[in-house]
C-alpha positions in Angstrom: 23.1 40.0 -2.5 20.0 42.0 -2.4 21.8 44.8 -4.2 22.7 42.1 -7.1 19.0 41.2 -7.2 17.9 45.0 -7.5 20.5 45.4 -10.2 19.3 42.5 -12.0 15.8 43.5 -12.2 16.9 47.1 -13.2 18.8 45.5 -16.2 15.7 43.4 -17.2 13.6 46.4 -17.1 16.0 48.3 -19.4 16.1 45.3 -21.7 12.3 44.8 -21.8 12.1 48.4 -23.2 14.1 47.5 -25.9 11.9 44.7 -26.9 9.5 45.0 -30.2 6.4 43.4 -29.8 4.5 42.1 -33.0 1.4 43.7 -34.0 -1.6 41.5 -33.9 -1.6 40.7 -37.8 1.9 39.5 -37.8 1.3 37.4 -34.7 -1.6 35.9 -36.5 0.5 35.4 -39.6 3.2 33.8 -37.7 0.7 31.4 -36.0 -0.5 30.3 -39.1 2.8 29.6 -40.4 3.8 27.4 -37.4 0.5 25.4 -37.7 0.9 24.6 -41.3 4.4 23.8 -40.8 3.7 21.2 -37.9 0.8 19.7 -40.0 3.3 19.3 -43.1 6.0 17.7 -41.2 3.9 15.5 -39.0 2.4 14.2 -42.0 5.7 13.8 -43.7 6.8 11.8 -40.6 3.6 9.6 -40.4 4.0 8.6 -44.1 7.8 7.6 -43.4 6.9 5.8 -40.1 4.5 3.7 -42.0 6.8 2.9 -44.8 9.5 2.0 -42.5 7.4 -0.3 -40.4 6.0 -1.8 -43.5 9.7 -2.6 -44.8 10.7 -3.9 -41.5 7.6 -6.3 -41.5 8.5 -7.4 -44.9 12.1 -8.1 -44.1 11.4 -10.2 -40.9 9.0 -12.5 -43.1 
């Protein structure tokens, strides 16, 4: 059991060496893309929610 755990962490170490981490500029650019995407989608869903709630209110009258 202990050997399997040691082997697992050895393999993790090897795999982590293969990872290419983004530069600071790439990270900042990706962060802005995520923030803008979340804002656009949340605005869209807010408009859809308000529209559908008005339609349901009108239908129930």
